[in-house]
N, C-alpha and C positions, 0 to 999 in steps of 0.2 A: 102581694103575691107570696105564696109559699112554694116550697119545693114540690109538694104534692100537686100543685096547680100546673106544673110543667110536665107532669106524668111520672114523677118518681116518688114513691111512697116509702119512706124510711121505716115507718112502723110496720108496714106489711113485710118488708125485707127482713126486719129483725125477727118477726114471727116465723118466717120461713127458716131462718137460721136456727131458731129454737127447735123447730121440728126436725131439722137435719141433725142437731146435736143429740136427739133421742134415737135416730136411726143408725148412726155410725158406730157407736161403741161395740156392738157385737162383732165387728170386724177386727177389733183391737186384740192384742196380746200383751204380754209383759214388756215388750220392746217399746210400746207407745208410752211416751212420758208426758203427753200434753192432752188437752181436751179441745173440742171444737170451740172456736171463739178467740183463741190466741192469734197473734199476728203471724205466727209460723208454727208448723207441727214439729214435734220432737220425737226422734226415733233412735233407740239405742243400737248402735252399729258395732259394738265392741267385740262381737264373736260371730262374724259372718262367714268365716272359712279360713283355709290355710293361706290362700293368696287371692283374696276377694277382689273382684272388679265390679264396680257399679255400672249397670247398663240402664240408660234412661231414654225415654221417648215421650213425645207429645203428639196428639192427633185429635181430630174432631169427627163427629158423626156426619157432618155436611148437611146436604139438603134432604136427607132422609127425615129430618125433623119436620119438614113441611108435610109429608105424608102422614106422620104421626099426629100433627095438628088437625089435618082434615078428618082423620079417623077418630080423634079424641082418645088415642091410646099412646101413652108416653113411657110406660115402664120399660119397654124393650129398648129404648134409647140408652138407658143407663147400663143395661146388659151389653149393648152394642159397643159402647166406648171402652168398657173394661176389657171385654174379650178381644177387641181390636188391639188394644194396647198390650195385653198379655202375649198375643201372637207376635207382635212386633219385637218384643225382647226375647221371646222364646227362640226365634230364628238366630239369635246371637248366642244362644246357649244359656240363657238366664231364667231364673225363677223370680216371680214378683215378690216384692217386699211391701211397697206402699203405693197408694194411688191418691191423686188430688184432682179435683174436678173444677170446672168453670161452667156455670149455667147462666146465660144471659138472654134477655128478651126486651122488647119495647116496654112490656109490663108483665111482671112476674105474677103468675097465678099460683097460690100456695099448693093447691091440689096437684097441679101439673108438675111443679118442681119436686115435691115430695115423692111423687110417683117415679120421676126420673132417678132421683137419688135412691129410692127404694130398690130400683133395678141394679144400681151400682152396688148397693149393699149385698144383694143376693149374689152377684157375680164375684165380688171381693171375698165374701165368706167361702165360696166354693173353691177359691184359689189361695186360701190362707194369706190374703193380702189385706193390709190395713188401709181403710179409707181414712186418711189422716186429716183431711180438711179440704178446703176449696174456697170458691168465690161465687157469689151471685151478684148480678148486675142488671139494673134497669136502665136502658138507654133508648128512650123514645126518639125517633128520628134516625137512629142508626140501624135499628132492626124493624122489620115489617110487623105490624100489629098481629099478634097471634102466633108468630113463629118463635122458635127457640134456637139458641146456639149452644151445643153441648160439646165440650172439649175436656180432654183428660190428659194428665201427665202421670207417667208411671216410673218407678225406680225399682230395678231388680238387681240381682247379684249372680255372678258366675265365677267359678274358679278359673283362674287364668289359663290353666292347661286344658280346660274344657270349652273354651270359647269356640264358637263356630264362625269362621271367617271366609270359607270357601277355598282356602289354600289346599285342602285335601282332595278337592274335586279333580278327577282325572278322566281321560278318555277311557271308555268302557263302563263307566258308571251308568246305572239305570236311573231313569227319571220316573218317579211315581207321583200320583196325585191323590189327595184326600178330598172327598166331596165337600162342597160348600153347603150352606143351609139356605142359599138364595143369593141375592145381590150383595149381601153383607153390608158394607157402608160405602160402596163406590158405584158411580154411574147413575146416581139418582136424578141429576139434572137432565140427562138425556132421557132416562126412563120416564120421568114425569112429563117431559115435553111430548113424547110420543104417545104414551098411554092415556094420560089425563087431559092434555091440552089438544093434541091433534086428533086422536081417536075418540076422545071424550068418553072414555070408559068410566063407569062408576066404581068406587072402591068396593061396593057391595056386589058387583057383577062377578060371575065365574066364567071367564072365557074358556073356550074349548081347550082341553089339555091340562088345565089347572085343577088340582084336587081341592083347593080352598078358594074363597073369593079373593079378588085382586088385592084388597087392603091387607088381608092376612099374609098373602104371598110377599108383598112388598115390605111388610114390617117384621117378617121372620128375623129373629135376632141373629147377629153375627156369631158364628160358631167359634168356640175356643178349641185349640188342638193341644192344649197343655197336658191333659191327663194321659192320652195315649202315647205322646211323643217324649215326655220327660224321662221315663225310665230308659228309653233307647238312647237319649243323650247322655244319661249317667253311665251307660254301658259303652259309650263311644262307638255306637253302631252306625251313625249317620255322618255323611260328608258335608252336607249343607241342607238348609231349609230355606224356602222362599214363601213369604206371605203374599198372596196375590191380591193386591189392593189397587189403588189408583195407578194407571199405566198398564194394567193387565199383565199379560205374559211378556210382552216385548220390553217393557221397562223394568220389570222386577227380577226376572230370572238372571239377566246379565250381571246383577249386583254380586252374585256369588261365583261367577265363572272366571277362571283364569284366562288370560289373554289368548292362550293357545287352544281353548276349548269352545265348543259350541253345543247348544242344546237342540237336538232334533226332536220335535214333537209331532206325534201322529194323532190328529184330531179324530180319527176313526176308532180310537181305542177307548173312548168313553162317550156316554150319551149326554148331550147337552140338554139340560132341563127345559121344560116347556115355557117357563117364564122368559128365558132368554130368546127362545125361538119366536115368542110372541112379539117381543120388542124388535127383533130383527125384521120380522115380516111386516109389522104395521108401520115401522119407520123406514123400511127399505134401506137398512143399514148394511154397509159393505162388511164382508167377512173379516177383513183385516181390522176395520174399525171396532167391530165387536170384540176381537181379541185384544185390542189395546185398551178398551174401556172397562170391560166386564171380566169376571172370573170364569164365566161360562160353566159353572158347576164344579170348578177345582179351586178350593180355597187355600190349600197349602200344597206346595210342591216339595218333594223329598228327593234328594240326590244321594244315592246309596250304592255301595259296592254290591255286585250281584251275590256275594257270599253272605250278605246281611239282609237279603230280601225275606228270608223265612222268619227271622225275628220281627221284622217290620210287619209282616202279615199277621203274626201272632198277636201283636198289639193293635194293629189297624186292619182288620179283615176286610173293611170296605175300600181299602186302597186299590188303585188301578194303575198299572204300568202305562205311561203315556208317552214314553220316548226313551232316548239314550243320549249320552254325552259322546260327541265325536270331535275329531280335530277340526278346528276352525278359528274364528277371529273374535270370540267372546260374545257372540250374539245368539239369537233364537231363530230357528228355521222350522217352519211347518211343512211337513211332507204333503 
């Protein structure tokens, strides 16, 4: 018996790594001191700021990968994980420095893996973030044949006096929402169950209300909010940011609320996109469950003093006021 007979092909994995080593270098700058293939990546951190704080996060794309496998479209998954990660540290007031990935499957297909990493390269270059390295793993028996697990770890930096912690949030602040580009990377287990298994819709179908077919709508990449929001953070215009991911509104917004504050959200102030309405209708999903699972068209929430709304709209003209901060007990209340 050979390792290959058990489903793990080292030669194929090495070929994939060689392909990745050709993709990653365009994301590097003079701070990167290593190359793909070392046991660890090296990054020069000698001049990151006056009082630099490293901000780190790790997350995965989740079962969105299953939709990508069904559609045979993988590049967006790489964009998804980078943008998700960038947003996760942006809400702490950090800009990205470096990113590392983990791509695993029962059996790695070179074209699929390089497509995923190619998406990561595109997203990292757009954010001046080095794709420093990563890991590929073949684990037959652990993963379902054909599916991929796409995970990423990001390291960013923020000046200590510019960190966002929610401490500045106060009663009277306004709550604004920035549009999402779709489901982003959350709620796919429920969405797939309803749309693909129960309703048996084809990814090529275009249900009423959607402007694209279902596959394109479900695979629309996770939006990054770095470009419009970073200048506002540098100018100290914002009190807090909330990335609406797993847990929706109810679990994410309270992360930045002081114990004496409550976010009052008015769902009539923005239009919920058709894809969410389709899921809600076909699955007979309760309104509260939709608000806990999905972003409902709001990918980033901004808590801001009314005096800084004008600068926010200058950078983010698509922003919509969705509520306000009132006295309360640290939770979220829908009007």
